[in-house]
N, C-alpha and C positions, 0 to 999 in steps of 0.2 A: 331434711329427712322428717323431723317431727312435724313440720308444717303441713305435710301431706296426710297426716293421721287424723288430726282433730282440727276443726275450724274453731278459732279462738272465741268469736262472739257467741255462737250457740253454747259452747262449753261454759263460758262465763255466765250466761243467763241461767243455765241449768244449775250450776253450783251456787250461784248467788241466791236464786229463789229457794233452793233446798235449804240453804243455810238460814235464811230469814224465817222460813216455815218452822224449822227445828227450834230456833231461838224463841220464836213467838209461842210455840207449843209449851216450852218450859215456863214462859211468862204466864200463860193461861192456867197452867197447873198451879203455880204460885198464887194467882189471883183467886182461883176457885177454892183452894184449901186453906189459904192464909197461913197463920202460924202453926196450924195443925200439921203442916207438911213435915215438920221435924219428928213427929210421932209416927209417921207412916214408915213401915219397914223398908220400902224401896228407896225412899228419899232420905232416910236417916243417914245412910252412908254418904250421900252427896253433901248434906248440910246438917251440921249439929246445932243444937239450941244456942250454944255459945257463939258459933260462927254467924248464926242468923242475927243475933243481937248486935254483933260488931258491924255487920253489913247494913243493918237497919240504921245504925248511927251514921254510917257513911252516906247512906241515901238521904237522910234528913239534912245533911250538910251540903252534899255535892249533887244530888239528883241525877240528871241525865249524863253528867260527866263520868259517873261511876259505870254506867252502861257503856259509854263510848270507849273508855280506857280499859274497863274490866275485861272486854273481849280478848285483850292481848296479854292477860295475866294467866299463865299456865296454872290450871287447877282451880281457878275461881270462876271461870266463865259460866258454867252451869249454875253455880250457886248465885251468881249475880242476877242471872235471868230469872231464877225462881224468886229471889228476894224482890225483884222489880214488881212482880205480880203480888207478892205478899204485902208490899208497901202500897198497893193500889195505885201505882204510877199510871199515868194516862197511857193508853195503848198507843196513841199517836206519837206521844213523846218517846216512848220506848222504841217504836218502829223507826222513827227518824234517827235517833241516836245509834241504834243498832245497824241500820242500813248504811249510814255514812261511815261508821267504823268498819263494817264489813267490806265496803268498797276499797279501803286501804289494804286490808288483809288479803282479799282475793286478788286485787290488782298486783300487789307485791309478789305473792307466791305463784300466782298464775303466770306473771311475767317472767319470773325466774325459771319456772318449769318450761315455758314456751321457748325462751332463749336458750336454755340449757339442753333442750331436747335434741339439738343438733350434735351435742357432744356425747350422746348415749353410746355410740359404738366405741369411742375412745375410752369412756369410763368403763364400759364392759370389759375391754381388754386389760385396763389397769386393775380392775377388781379381780379378774382371773389371776393376774400375776400376784397380787397381794394374797389371794387365797392360797396359792401354791407356797408362797413364802411362809404364811401362817401355819400351814400343814407341816412343813419342814421344821419350823421352830417348835411346834407341839410335839412332834416325834422326838426331837432332841431333848426336850424337857422331860418327856415320859421316860426315855431311855436313861437320862441322867438320874432321875428319881429312883428308877429300879436299881441302877448301879450303886447309888448312895445307900439305898435300903439294904442291898445285898452286903456291901462292905461293912455297914454298921452291924448287921446281924451275924456276919461271919465271926467278928471279934467276940461277940457275946457267946456263940457256940463253942469257940475255942477255949474260953475261960472255964467252961463247965466240964 
């Protein structure tokens, strides 16, 4: 079923090129503004001065490997790409490390989505069943809470 919706190769190429362009854009921002990036209001939330110093230390020691593995660390990806530029890492080195790392990411998740696409109807039916069960449980919890609150307050009113 999912195999008729999207052709894998064109989808892969679009996602892959978009991913590399986005990553390289962050790299270029870091390269252009350098350490001043932590002073900018838009980027201060992404990377703090303390985090910048720690990542610069890692780059000095590990270089391209930080980019390669950093892509897969939740919450650090954008910071690592910015710091790559701040550290004036070679654009070619950055793109090679990022491109190879992205191949694994997109290959894995794209493959899972493509193979799992045939199970969408089954999953949809199961999710509907789970939603109904969750609604029943929620109604029971609300009713229990109201009954508990009522019984607790009835005792208070009888004492007065």
